[in-house]
N, C-alpha and C positions, 0 to 999 in steps of 0.2 A: 912381784913384791914378796910373796911367800918365800920363793927360792932365795932371794937376796937377804931379806931381813930375818927370816926364821931359820933358814937352812945354811946361811953363810955362803951360798953359791956365788961363783964368779960369773955374773951375767954379761960380762964382756967377752966371754968365751963362746964362740959360735956353737960348739958341741953342747954346751949347757943350754943355750937358747933352743937348739933343736930338741933337746930332751924335754924342755918345758913345753914347747909347741906340741910335741907328741902326747904329753900327759894331759893336755886339754883337748885332744882329738884332732889336731891339725895335721895335714899331710906334710911331713917334714921335708920331702923333696921339693914340693911346691914352695914351702916356707923358705927354704934355703935359697932357691933361685929367685923367687918373687920379692923377697924381703932382704935377707941377709946379704945377698950378692948384688942388690939393686943400688947403683950409684946415686940415685935420687934420694933414697933414704939415708945413705951414708952422708951425703952432703947436708941434709936437714939436721942430722945429729951433730955434725961438725959445727954447723951454724949455731945450734943451741948451746953447745959447749963454749964456743967463742963468746956468745952473748953473756953467758954466766960468768965467764972470766972478766969481761968488761964491767959487769956489775959488782965484781969483787966477791962473787959467791964461791966459797970453797968448803962449805959444810952443808949437811942435811940435818933437819929440814932447813930450807931457806925461804923465808916469807918476805914478800915485798908488799908494803902498804902504801897505797896512793902513789905509786911510781916514785916514791920519795924516801921511804924508810925501809931499811933492810935489817931483818932480824935473822941472825945465823945460829944454827944449832938448837938443841932442845932448851927452851927457856921456861922459867916458871910462869904460871898464869898471870901474876902481877905485872910482869914485863910486857906481855902481850896486851893486857888490859890498858896499860899506860900508853902504848903506841896507838891503840884504837881510840882511846879518849883524846889523844893529841890530834889525830886526824879529824875526829868529829868536831873538835873545837875550831880547827882551821877551816872547816867547811860550814860552820854555823853562821 
């Protein structure tokens, strides 16, 4: 999170991910072979991306309320409050 949000690093770059892994004390060789090159993880990430596209998510943050309401991007407190209140009324 820090590398992406604070440093503007490209966390889609395997070399950046290895550097991050190293900075938190992980064995980068093991990290590369066990995680970055593992087709199981790649498939899981691709499924998450596909699901996000199906939901129409194209911004961060993306918040889903009650599997029904999607709020994209940074929103003012009042917008989030309104969505929560709507969900609460529907469940009352």
